[in-house]
N, C-alpha and C positions, 0 to 999 in steps of 0.2 A: 185434361180433365181437371179442370178447375175444382178446388175443394175435395178431391179423392183422396182417399189415404189408404195404405196398405197395412195390414196387421201380419206380423210375422211370428211364427211359432216354431220352437225346436223341440225336439223330443230324444231323450237317450234311451236306446232300445237296448233290450237284454242281450248278452253275449249268445252268439249262435254256437252250435256244438264244436265247431272248428276252433273258435275263440276259445271256449272253454277247455278243450283238450290241450291246448297250448298254454293254459295257466295263464291268459292275458290278464292284465290288470286295466282297472277303470282309471282313466286319466281326466274325467269330467268331474265337476262340481256345479251344483247348482244350489242357488240362495236367491229365493224370490224369482225377479226377472233377470236376474244375473247368471251367466254361466261362465264358467272358468276352466281352462284348459291347460294342463301342465305339460310340458314338453318331456317325456320319459328319459330321452337322451341327454337332457340337460336340466335334471332336477332343482338345480340352483339358481336356473333363469326365473325371471319374473314371469308368473303364470299370466297368460292371456285373458282377459275378461271381455264378455260382449253382453249387451243387453238386448234382449227380446219382449215383445208383447205378452207372449205366453212361452212358459217353459214347463215342459212334462218330464217327469222322472219315471221311467218305466223299469227299472232295474231293482232285483230284489236284494236287500242288505247281505243274505247269505245265499249261494245257489241251493236250489232243492236236490237233495240226493235222488238219483234214478236208480231203479233196479229193483 
């Protein structure tokens, strides 16, 4: 397939109920087309950064209280 190209998108989804009940922490950061992942077991380690064609942030800053 000469001249064909692939576009790649990444999406950070909201935590599910199990992750919220365990007080999980978001280890992903996005800025433009760059997505950065921090290793929670090695916080002093240099974060890993990746570039994608599209990045979608679907996480609220603060969880919405239920009940």
